Each structure stands twice: as structure tokens, then as C-alpha cells.
N, C-alpha and C positions, 0 to 999 in steps of 0.2 A: 586304325588296325586292331577292330575287334575280330580277333581269330574266334573261327567258329571249327576248326578240327578238334575233335574230342576222342577221348577213350574210347574203347568198346562199351557198350551201355550194359554189357555184365559187370564190366570193373569197377571198382570203387576205389576211389583215391583221395586222399584229405588234399584241400585247396585254400587259401589264405582266407583265414575269416572262421575256421574251424579246426576242431581236432578230431571230429566223424568222419570216417570214411564213408562217402556217397558219390554216387556219379554226378560228374559235372553238372547236369542238365537239372540235377535234384536238388535247387539250392536257391534261398529265397533272398538272396541279395545278389546285385549285379556285378559281375567278375569280369574285368576286361585283361584278355590273356594275348600278349604277345612273344609270339614265338622266336626263335632264330632266324627263322626264314622273313619273319615281316620284319623284324631289325634290320636286316641285312638289305633289305627293299626300300627301306627310307634313305639309304645313301649315307649316312650320318656315321660319324667316327667317334664319338662320345656320348657317353651315356646320358650325359646331360642335355644335349640335343634331340636325342630319342624321346625324354620325358618331356621336355619344352613344347614339343611340338603333339603331345595327345592332345584331346579336346577337351578333357577335363582339368587339364593345367591351364584354367581359365584364366589366370592373372598375378599379380604379387609372387613370381617366382624369378630368383636369380641366378645369372651364373656371371663368369669372370670377366663379364663387361664392368660391372658394378665395381670398379677401381676403386674410387671415394671412399668405401665402405672399410670398417675394422675388418672385415672377413675376406679384403681382397686376395683373389685368385681361386675363390672357392666356387663352388654351384651347389644349389639347392632345387626342391620341388615342391610346391605348395598346391593341393588341389583343392577345386571350387570355388579359386580365388582367395581362400584365407592364405596367410601366411605358414610358410614350412612351418613352422611351431607346430601346428594343426594336422600334418601328416605324417604317418608313422613309416620309417624304411625301415625296413627289413631286407637281410640277406639270409636266404635259407630257412626262414622263419624265425630268425633269433635277431634280436637288436645287435647294434655295433656301436662304437662310442661316437659322440657328435664331436664337430669341429671345436676345435681348443678357442675360438675368437666368435664372439655372438656377431649375429648378423644384424644391424642397425641398432647394433649395442644392446639388442632385448632378446633375440629369437635363438635358442639354439637349434641344429639342424645336425643330418649327417650330410659330409660334402660328398657329393655324387664322383667329384674328380677324382676321389680315392678307389672308385670301384671298375675294376676292369669289363670294358664291353666287350671285348674277343672270349671272355670266359661264361657269358649268360649264353643259357640255357632257352631261357623265356622270361619274362616280367608279369607277373600279375598284379594287377591295379585292383584292387577292392572298393567300388565306388559308394561306400556307406560307412558308417560309424561303426566301430569296432573295440571300444574300450571293455564289453563283456566278455572279450577274448584276451585282447593285448594289453589292457591296462588304458596308460595316458598317452595322450599325444593323437589317438585313432579318431579324431572328431572329424575331420575332412574324408579321411580312408586311410588305407593301408598301400604303400608300394612294396611289394615283396620278389626281390630279385634272386631269382631259382639260379644257379651256378651248375654250369655242366660237370656230368658224374658219369661213372663208369664208360669212360672213353678206351675203345679198344683201337684205335688209330693215331697214327699221328697228323697233324695239319700246321703248315709253315704258311703264315700270310706276310705280304709286304703291300704296303700302298702310298704312293704319293701325289701331293696335289697343292692346291694354292687357288688364291683368288686371280681374277683378270685385271683387278686394279688393286695398285699396293702392293705389300708383302704378305704376310701369311703363308707364307709356302710351309708345308707340312710333311711330316712323313712317320709312318707305322710300321710296327712290326709286331707278330705276334706268333708264339709254339704252344698248340694244345696237344698234349699227347697224352696216354694213359697204358698202364699195363695189368695182367692178373684179372683173374675172374673170382669174385667171392662166393660163388655159389659151387665151381669147380677146383679151383686152387684155392679157396679158403682166404682169399686178400685181395685188393683192388686199390689202385692208385692212379690218381688223376692230377697232372700237372698243368697248368695254364702260365705263360709268362707273356705280358705284352709290354711293348714300347713306344711312348709316343714324342715326339719335338715339333713344336711349331713356333713359326716366326712372330714377332710383335707386329700387331698394326697399329697407326696413329691417326688420328683423325685428319692430321696432313694429308695423309696419302688418300684419303678419300675425297673425289669433287662435292660429293653433299657437305661433307662437314669441315674441308679444311679451309674456306676463307673465314668461318666464323660467322659470318655475312647472313641472316635469314631474313632481310627485310623485303625480297623479292618474294616472300612467300606472305599469304596471307595471315597477319598478325604478327608476322617476323621482325624479330630485333636485333641489333649486332652483341648479340649473347656470347659468341666466343671469344670476345675482345674485353681484355682487363683497362678499366680508367687509372690503376695506379701504376701509372708510368712514369712518374715524376712529376708533382707539381705543388705548389703552395698553397695551403690552405688557410691562410689569415682570415679569409673568408669563405668557410666551409660552402655555401650554396651559390658561391662564384671561384671556384679553384681557378689558379694562373699556372701555367705551364714553365717547368724550368726555360732558361734560355735555351739550352739546348737538350733535347730528349735524351735521356740514358740508354745505353744498349740499343735493346730492339725496339724500345719505343718509339713511337712517331706522332708527329701534330694531328690531331684532326679537330674537326669542328665538334662544339659539345653537342649540337643540334643532332649528330649522328647518333646520341646515344637518349637524349633528353629533346623530344620534339619544341622546337620555340627557343629554347635557349643560344644565349649569344657566347662569343670567345671560343678559344680553343683549348684542347688539355692534349696531354700527353699521354697516348693507350698504344696497347700490344694487343697484337692476336695473340691470342693463347693456344690455340687449337696444335701447333706445334708439340706442345707439352700435355695433350690430352691422349691418352692412351686407350684404344676402342677395343682390343683384346691384346690383353699379354703375351707376352713369348712364355711357352711351356715346354717342361722335359717333365716326363714321366715314365716309371718303373713300376710296374704291378705286377704283385706273383700270386697266385691261388693253388693250393695243394688241397686235395682231400684224397683220405684215405679210410678204408673198411677192412675189418678182420673177421672171419667168423668166429665166435668163441663155441658154440655149440649149435644145436640144431636150430632151436629158434633165437639165438643170440649173438648181437652183432657188436663188437666197440667199432668207434669211428671218430674221426678227428678231422679239423678243417684249420688250416690258416690261410689267412688274408693277410698282405703284405703290398704297401704301396708307398713308395718314395716320388713326392713330386716339389717340382723348384716351379715357379713362375716369378716373373721379373717385368717391370712395367716403371712407364713416367707417373708420378703419381699427382704431381703439379708442375705449372709453372717455377721459376725460382721466388723466393719468399717475397710476398708484398708487403709492405709496411704503412700504418697509416692509423687513422683514428681507431680505437678498439684493438690495439694490440696488446695482448697479455699474455705471462707464465704464471704456471702453478705454485698454489702455497700449499707446503704440504701441511703447514699448522691448522689450516684452517677448512684444507680439503676444497679450495676454491681458487679462484684467480685472480690476480692482482693487474692494476693497468699498468703499462708500460708508456710512457711519454714516448712520443713522436714528435719531437721540435729542435730546431736549432735554437739552439741556447744563443744569448745574448754575446757576441762578443766571435761566433763561429763565420768562418769564411762565407759562408751561404747564407748570413744573416747580417745585413749592414743594419737594422733598427735597434730599437732599446728596449724591442719585448721579443719574450721567444714566439719562433715561426713555425708553426704546424706543418706539416707538408706530407705526401705520400710520396713511394718509392719503391722501386723492384728490383732485386739484386741480382740482376742480370750475370754479373762476374763470377757468382757462385756456382751456376748451373741451373739445371734443373734438378727439382727435387725427384729421386727415383725410389723405387720400394721392390725388395726383392721379399719372396715370400717360401719357406721351405717346411714341408708337412712328412713326417713319418707317422704313419699310421697303421696299425695293424689288429688281426681279431685273433683269438684261438679259441675253438670249441673244440671239446671233447666229452664222449658220455658213450653208453651203451644204451642198447635199442633190442627191444624185444617183439616179436613178431610172430604168434602162436594161431592155433586155430580160433580160439575164441578171445583170446585180448591183443590188444596193441599198445606197447607203452615206449618211453623214453626218460633218461636220465640224462642232462648235459649240465657242463659248466661253462662260463664265459668270460673271457676276458679280454678287453678291448682298448686300446688308446691312441689319441689322435693329440700328436706334440707339433705345436707350429715355432717358429722362428720368423719373425719378419725384422728385415733389415733395411732402414732409411738412410738416405746421403744427402747431405746438401742443405742441410735447415740451419740455423743461424743461432749461435752463443748471444744468449741475452746479454750476458756480463760484457763481452767484449764489446757487441754493440752500443750498450749505454758508455764505454769507456770511450770508443772510437766517437762517439758523437759528441759527447764532452770534450774531447783533446782535439778535434777536428783531423783527426790523422788517418780519416776514410774520406775520400773525395767523391760527395756523392753527386756535384754537378760535373765536374770533368770526367770521371770514372778513369782516372790514370791512378788505379792502386796496384800496390807491389803486391808479388804473390805471398809472401810474409801475412800480409794484413788479413788478406782474402782467406787463407789457411785459418789466420787464428780466428776468423767468423766461423766458417764453416764446422759444425757436427756431425758424425753420424752416429744413429742409434740403433741397439736393439730391443725387441720388443716378444717375450716368451708367452707362450700359449698353452693348455693343457685339457685334455679332458679325460678322463678315464670312466670306463664300466666295468663291474664285475659282477657276475651273476650265477646263479643256480636256479634250474627250474626243473619241473617233471610235470607228464602228463600220462594220461592212461585213456583209453577206449575201450569196449567192448558192446556187442549187443548183448541185451539181458534178455531178450523174449523174442520168437517170434509171433507176432500179434494177426490177425486175420489180413492186416493189409499191409503187413510189414512189418521189418523188425523194430522194434523197442532199442535204440542206440544211446548210449551215455558216455560222456567223455568230462573227466575231470583234472587238475591240476594244480601246483603248486609255484610260485615265484618268489624269489628274494635276490633283490637288486640294491647295489652301492654305486651310488654315481659321484664323481668329483670333478671341480672345474677350477681352475688357476688361470685366469688372465692378467698379467701383470702389463707392466711398463717400463720406461729404460731408467736408468737412474739419472739422466740429464733431465727427463721430465719433473720427476718426483723430487729433485734439488732446485727446481725453477731454474732452469738452466737454458730449457729451449723454447724459443720464441714461438707464442700459438700453437700450443701442444693441443692434442686430442689424446683423450684418458679414457679408457675402458675397465676399470680395475675390477676385478670379479673375483672373488674365493669362497667357493661352498663346498658342503658335502650332505649327501643324505642317504638314507638307507629307507629301502621299500619292502616291504612283506603283502603277498598278495594269494587269493586262491578262487580259482572259478569250477563252475561246472556245468555241462550242457546236456541238454536231453534233446532226441529228436524221438516223436510220438505220429505215428500214422493212424488217424483220426478215421480216415475216409478211403476207399481205393483211390489211389494216386493223389492223395491230400493227406499233407503232414504239416504238423506244428512243431516247431522248433523252437526254444526255450535254452536261456544263456545266463549266468549272472556270475560277479566278479566282486570282489571285495579288495581293496588296495587302501594299505596303513602307509602313511609317508611320514617321516618323522619330524618334519617342519611345517608343514600346514596340517595334517591331521589326516581322515579317511574319505575314502568315494566310495559307493556303490553303484555298480552299472549294469542294470538287467537287459535283455533284449528278450524278446518276443515275433517271431516272424511263423509264414503260413506259405507253402506252395502248392499249388493243386494243377495237375496235368489233366485238363479239358479233354484234350483226344491227342490222337498221335501228332497234331500240329500244333495244339497251343496249349501254354503253360502261363498261368499269372501267380503273380508272387508279391506279396507285401510285408514290411518288417516296421518295428519299430522299437526304439533303443534308447537309453540313457547310457550319455560318456562324460568323460572329464578331462580335462589337460590340467596337471601340475602346474605350479607357477616356476617358470624355468629358473636356473640358478641366478642367471643374470636380474632377475625380476624379485626374487625372495631372499637371496643372498646378499652377505654383504658386498655391493657394487657402488661406484660412482664412477658416474659418465660426463665427460666434456665433450661434446661434438660440434660439429659445424655444419650447419645446413644453410638454406636458401629459401625465402618465401616472397611472394611479388608483395610489397608493402605500398600501399594508397594512401600512407601518411608520410611517405619518407620525404623531408625536407628539402631535398635538392632535385630530386628526379621520382616524382609521385607516381606509384604504379611500378618500378622498377626492381627487377628480382634483386635483392638486398640479403646478403650474407648474415647469417647471427650467431651467437654463442651459445649452446644448449647446456645446461648443467641439471642432472637428474639423477636420482638415487636408487637404491633396493629398497624393499617394502617387506619387511619381516610380517608383518599383519595381512597379508595376504591371504586369500583365500583360492580356491580351484575354481577354474570356471568349469561350469556344469552345461551339458548340452541335451535336446532330446532331439531325436532324428527320425523321421516318415519317411519310407521309400514303399512304391509301387508299380508294378512293373507287369508288362505283357510279351511273351515271345509267340512269333507267331513262323512256324516252319514248313510251309505248303509243300515242300519238296526237298530233297536231301542235297538238293543245290540252292537253295533259297533258306537264308533264316535273316528274320526281321525282330528287334524288340524295342520296345518303348518303356524307359523309366523315369518316373517321377521323384522327385527328393525335396526335403526339407529339413534345414538343419536350424535349431533355435540354441544361441546360445546366450548362457546367463553370467553375469559378474565378470564381464570381457576384461582382463588386464592389460593395461595400456597406459600411454600418458596424453596428454591433451592434445588434440589436433595444431599445430604450431601456427599453419595459416590462419587457422578460425581465432586462434588467440589474437594475433597481430591485427586482423581484420575487426576487431571488436573491442576496442582499448577502453570503451567505457565499462565493459561488464570485468576483462583481465587483467585491467591497468597495471595492479601490483605485480605482475608477472612478468612485465615488459620491463627493462633496463634501455633508455636511450643517451647517447652521450649529449653534450651542453648543445649541440646546434641539432637536435631533436632527430638523429639519426640511430636505428636500430640496432643494438649493441647485444644484449643478455635476454634469454627466454629460460625462466626456470619452470620444471617439470617434476613427478613423481609418479611411480606406476602406484595403479590403483584399481580395484576392481570397483568396475563402472557399467553401466548399462547393459544392454542387450544386443545382439546381433541376429538377424533371420536372411536365409539364404535360402531361395529355393529355385528349382529350374526342372529341368529333364534333358534325358539323352536317348538319341534317336541310334541303334546301330544296326548295318545292313550289309549282307555278304551274299555274295552270287558269284555261282562256278558253271560253266558249261564248256564244252569241246566247241571250238571256233577255227575254221581254217587248218584241220589237221592240227591243231594244237590246244593248248589247256589254259581258260582264261578264268581270271580269279578277279573278283572286285571286293573291296572291302570299305566300307565309307560308314564313318562315325562323325556325328553332329551332337554340341552341347548348347543348351539354350539358358541362359542365366535370366531368371525372371526378376529376382527380387535379389539384393543384397542391401540391406536395413540396417543401419546403424547412427546412432547419435556422434556428430563432429566433436563434440565436448559432452563430458557426462551433465544429465538435467536437460539439455537441448532435445527437441523432436528430432525422430530418426528421419533418416533421408536417405533416399534409395540410392545407392551407387552403383545399380547397375546399368549397364549401356553407358556409363560417364568414367570420369578419373576423380571423385572425391577420395575416393579410398584405394587410390592406384587404378590403373588404366582396366576396366573390367568390360569387356565385349560383350555384347548378350549372346552373340554368335561365334562359334568357333567348331570348324569340320576340317576332317581329316579324309582323304578320299586314296586310295593305293588300287592301281590297277596293273595286272602281272598276265602277260601272255606267254607261254611257254612252247615250243616247238621245237622237236629234234635238240640240238646242241645249243640254241638262241633261246635266251628269257628277255623281254622287254620291260620295262616298266616305266610307270608315270605315277608321281604323287603330287597331289593338289593339296596345299593346307590354307585353309579361309579363315580371315580373322575380320571380323564386322565392324563397321565405323562405332565411334562412341563420342558423346557429345563431350566438348571441353567444358569444365567446371572449374580449372584452377585458373588457368588463365582468362582476365576479362577483357572486354572493349578499351577500359579505362588503363589497363596494363598493355595492352598490346593492341593500339589502333591498326583498324582493318580486320581483326580476328574473324577467322570462320568458327562457328560455333561448333563444328562437325569436326572429327579427325577422321580421315576418310578410311573404307576396307580397304582391305591389302589380299592378293591373292598370290601365295610363292609356290610355284612349280618346279618340281624336280623330276629330273629322267635318268636312266639306268639303261644299262646294255649290259647282258652277260654272255660270255660265251664258254660253252662246258667241250668244245669239241678237239681238247688237248687230253694226253693221258694223263689221269689223275690231276688234272690242272682247271681251274677257274679264272678266269680272265675278268675284272668288271670295270667298266667305265661308268662313272657317277656324275652329275652335274646336279648342284644345288642353285637356287634362284636361276634359273634358265634363261629369264627375260632379264636378269641383270638390272632389277628393280630396287629403288631407294624405298625405305619404310617412307609411310604416310607421315608428314611433317605434323610435329605435337610441340607448339612453342612451351609447353610446360617441360618438357623435356631439356630447355637451359640448353647448355653449350653445343650439348648430343642435338638437337632438334627432333627427337623420335623417343619413345617410351621403350628402354632396354626390358621391362619386362614383358615387352609383346616380342621384340623385334631387335635383330641385330642390322649391322650395317655393313656386312662382308662383301657384299654385292653376289655377283656369279662366282662359284669355286667349282672348279674339277677336281677328281680325283679319280687316280686309275691305281685298281688293285691286281695283287696275283695271289692264289691260294692254290697250295699243291699238298696233297695227301696221299701218303702211302702208309 
């Protein structure tokens, strides 16, 4: 979606990455503009899906599929394969509050689900570092969402659609209206409201996932099943099933899970408790107003508001067994909770405690609901004179979350019923009173707030021989605070198997910047910028930039840029934080099932001694426009980051106990239990690659044909898995998340009279499997296959003031390529979804 339509050559505008007005072609940094027409042609109905499809979003971007995360129900974007905390998201050039819960316990990010797609005029994606103008977070680039403004008519839209397999029915409606003219009437007001509701999609509703059995695929295992269906563990390496498997569990051969193992166990299919897409309901409001104060002065204000609700099945009923724990507030760590039938218990005829595993089917699935209220208010004044342009604005933004979880288990009641035998683990005949006493429901709060004041001004200092000498400068003050808590039930140790991400921090930032454009030769300009940021937690950062662009001829332009940037430690990383989370790794040393994907508990804390990550950026590119109908661009990039803030890779730790044995805790039988970690500055990361943009338009068959194609190639993504180790290249494999070498996107649109036809093709190349191994997954294919995602759209304009659109996504109804590292999903959720074919019908009426 490399949009090629540009303003008139004589018009100078401000674009993302600079405060100096210039012609869009006269820029030394690559900027991708996705206008409203290109957005509509994608057929997507959410901002998250639009941004996930752009090729510069190489990997490590998460949407609401990530239901097991601390930030379930949210969506983020990360450019160049770097995590979302490395991409700065702006709305109308201003920051917005991050989500109130961290992604992966560490990343702060802007929730794309809080921003209305229907109100967007265009999206500007700056594919270069921009710390010299915007400060922290703009390492991989900037996504600037520009909202509709100066609207003089009313547009009402409605759409309905869903998947052809499973649920996922969705309905959306929106209103965009405006009145007044700031120049003729002295004021203007634009208002947008949108509504979206979508049903939940569970793994049990898709053929690809519902069985939980991937053994028919290369390297596939029975990963959708749990072996904790009710078994005696007096010999942990040879579990024995209960006489009658409880609830939904059934007898299965142990060899189904561990090749060569003898005997049977009680196991169950967990896919009925695995939500692929949560149920959502969203209300989003945008209001923008302007008032003419004097000839060259305008006052302006903006309001963004979003009320989002999502709900999902968080997981199967709680399973207990070896490694069951609860929180100890005094120590900030976990205490072990024995899972043993005591001597004298009806289920234990022996003379010693009898360990076992079990799933509380009678409590029902663990369900999660998230509620988010987000807003941002901007107000300021703007001066646009003959010589100067300036603006001063204040920003207040907040994201407040509440997470509600049902059907967890009360530790103290569990200990009581285990001791007195009042809960029937074997027969399953339990009264409603006993079940209700075991059940607890919890609420977790989250909060992120941003306050800021900023000023910028620009002018043409002098007209030189080869063009205007332009300068811009500005100052910025910002306060950020985050408070992510947990429930009283967790803090008191009442909840069994708790997950905790406690974060509490606040900081102030002051900054100043300056930019200069200096035309040094005919059609050749040097641009320089520098910014100084001072944080009251880690210290300061200086971010310079030097760039050059040169118009070789009417049809050739070359450009290059060098810059330094930084990413301040996120508040979860540097503030007072304590995290207890659960993950899974392939454990080659598991005593029962070597090579099995085994769950573990990770304990991690913040580090107030962290320094900022530093980065060096180099970009070089060339644009060729042989005619007005053809435009081709090639841009190369390299990002070098120092002092990467991370905890060590859990998979590498488990696979190398001779080096990291002190961080690994196993139970008496040798099964993995706990990994300890801490955030620290460690090592470097180098990311290199290039982008190719192509656009073409011509008359064809009495209509107008437009072709836009963008391709991104990741050459290197070099980083050490653990500090002190040699760097490994993650490009083209999944060591650091799935990072395919190639991503491509092509839009073909043909319009004739009242009809428009469109075809979208999104391509993701194959990548090498580096997480799963032939030992853990016999028969493994070392390559995860490439994927083409095709979509089609038909638009009819033949009715008065009305547009009707029929769109189909995943036209061929293809499943994503199988990736055994995806666990119970069977695919990589940062690259794909498993919605299958979806059809959407929309109507737009304008008056």
C-alpha cells in the first residue's frame, strides 16, 4: 500500500518525521502513506488488521489472538521485526497513553483497538528512526494516524459479515459528520462515532485446531491435549490413571504423548477451552474542533474516546499436580502447595501420601473479560503566518483497564477439602456448595496516564541560491505513570497458580530539538536535526540526525540518512515491578517425556539500574519515476542497537543446564518448575534489509487501473540468545519470533463507471524451524511453508449517494502453515490467524 498520490508540487506540507514544511518528494527518509482509499481496498474492518498486513510489520506484532497474555484483548504493531515498544504510535502527530497492562510483562504499547478505523484519513508510516524529532521509542519507525478533519458532509456506514466456518459474526456501524468552515464561518467541527461487535471464535470451531492432534503433520504432536486428566503420580515417570477418568478426560495410551511409553493415562482435549478470537464490543468517538482567533491564529481541540469490551475462554478448568503454587506476599515469591492424597483419604489406601494430578472440570472453564476506557484530549493554539508557523498544545491521555477472571480455585478451600476428604476427586459427585466454595472470581486493575505540553515552530530563514534555508525547533515536557496491580485474592495467597505483573512507576521527561534544511546544490539538500531528552529515572539521551536528498533529474531521486536514537527503559523494566508468569519450553531433559513442551513458572523483577537502549540508523534509497504513471523505490536500512533490555531466553537456559543450572529449579522427579530472570542491558542487535515499492496506473478497458505493490526483505536480525554468547541471525527463522525473510503486499484496483473491482495478495515467505527440534518433534520439517493470502472486493456506486461493498478475505479459505512451535495453536500467531474465509457486506450513504 505504498500510496503514490501526492500534493501539488508547489504545495509544501508537514509530514511525519519533521516539523519543516516541504514537498513530499523532497524528503531523505522513506515514508509510506496509506490513504483512506487504500485502507478501504484492504477490506479490513480494524486498524490492527490493516497494520499487520503492511510489509514493514515483519514479525513480533500481536493482536487479540494472544489470549494467554497479561494484555489479552489488545493489539499492537511492531516494525522491522522489533517488538512493539520499538515503534512509536502517534495520532495527529501527538502521543497517546499506552495500554494499562504490559505485553509479555515488559513491553508498553499503544492499543490499536482503542483507535477508530472509520475516522482515519490516512496512515503515515515512517520507515526510519526518528528519535531526533520525537524522542524515545521511534527505533524501528513511526506510525502516525491522521484523523479525518474539515468534514463538510455526513456519511453513515454499516457492515455485516463473518467466517464461513465457526462463529465470528461481526457487525459494524459508523457516523462521520462535520459542519462549519473555519475560514468562512470562523469555526469547524468534525465528529466521528463507530461501533463494532464480533462473536468469539474458539479452537473447537475450526477444523485445523479442533482435534488438538497435529500428528498427521510433519513434526506434529498431540499438543492440544492435556495429560492432567486424573492420574496417580506415586511413580512420576509412570503415572497411573484413576479407575474412572473424571469429567471430560478419557483413557489414552501414553505412547500418544511419549513415543515408546507403556500404559495409559487420563487425558483431555483442551481445544474447547482455547479461544482464537475473543468476543468484542467497541464504541469509539472522535471530535475535532477549530476556531479562528485572528487572521493568522487558530485555536484547536481534539477528543478521542474508546470504550472496549472483550471476553474469552482463558483456559481449561484449573489443572493441579506437581508444581502447584500460590503467592507469598511477605517474600514476593511463590510457595509450593502439595498435591497429595493424605494417608486416610478415601482415594489413598496406602500408608504414605499419594501424589496425583487432576482437573476441576466441575468448576467450568476459566473465563476472562477485559474492560478498557481510553481517552485523549489535546488543546492548543496554532499560528500560520507568512514567515512563521508555530503551535503550542497540551495533551492529557489515559488508558484504564479492568480484567475479570472467573472459575479459579481457592487455595485454602482446596487444602481443606483435600485434608478432610469432602471433595470427591475420583467419583466426581460433588455438591454445588462444595464447588462454589472452591471457586473464586478476581479483578485486576491497570492504568497508564500521559500528560504533556509541547511547542514547535518553523520558518524560512533565508532564500539561498539553491532554495530556502529552513529551520524548526521545539520543546517538550511529558509525565508518564503506570500502575498495574493484581487482585486481593492473589496478594493474600488465596488464588492457586497465580500470574502476577505488578508495576508501579512514574517519571518526568523534558526535551528540546532543532531541525535545519540547507540546500547546498541545485536540487540537493542536507537536513540536520538533534534532540536532547532528560529523564528523571535513567538519565539523558542525545539524538542527532544527518540526511541528504538529491534530485538527479526529473525522474530520479537519491536519498540517505544517518541518525542516532534511543529507547528509554519502559516502566515495567525500570520501575518497581514483580512478575510471576507462566510459559512453556521444549525440555530435552524432561525425565518423563524428553523433548516434551513443558510448562514452567518464571519469576522476574524490574531493575532500577537500567540504562537506555542506544541505536544507530543508516538508510539509503533511490526513487525512479519514468512517467507520471510509474513509480519505483528501493530503500536499504540498517539498525544497530546497543544495551538491549531483556531477560535471557528461557529456551536457551533450559537447553544449557551446564551453564545456567542455578536459574533452573526442578522437582524431586526432575521435572521443570521455575526459571528465575531479571531485566538487564545486554548485548546488541543488528537488523538490516531493504524495501521495494512499486506503483503503476493507466487506462484499461475504458476504466482506470491502479497497481500498488510493496515488498520487504529482512537480511539480518543478529542478536545473542543469552548475554555473552555469540550473536545468531534470526532472519528467516523463529529463534527470536517468526521472522520470514520476505513479506509482500499487492493491491490491484480497476474502476469503470459505477463499478470497482479489487484484488489483494499478501505474501509471507517460509522460515526455518529453530525452536522445535527433531528430538522433540520426530518427523519435523525444518521449514515452515510460505503463505499467500488472497482477498477480493467488489464496489458498486450506482445508487444515489450510496456505495455498496462486498469483500472476501482469505478467498481460498486456506489454513496457515503448520508450525509445531505454535503449541496448541499449530501456527504462529504473530504472522497469521486461523479465521479462515470471511465475507463482509458494507453500505455507505453520504448526504
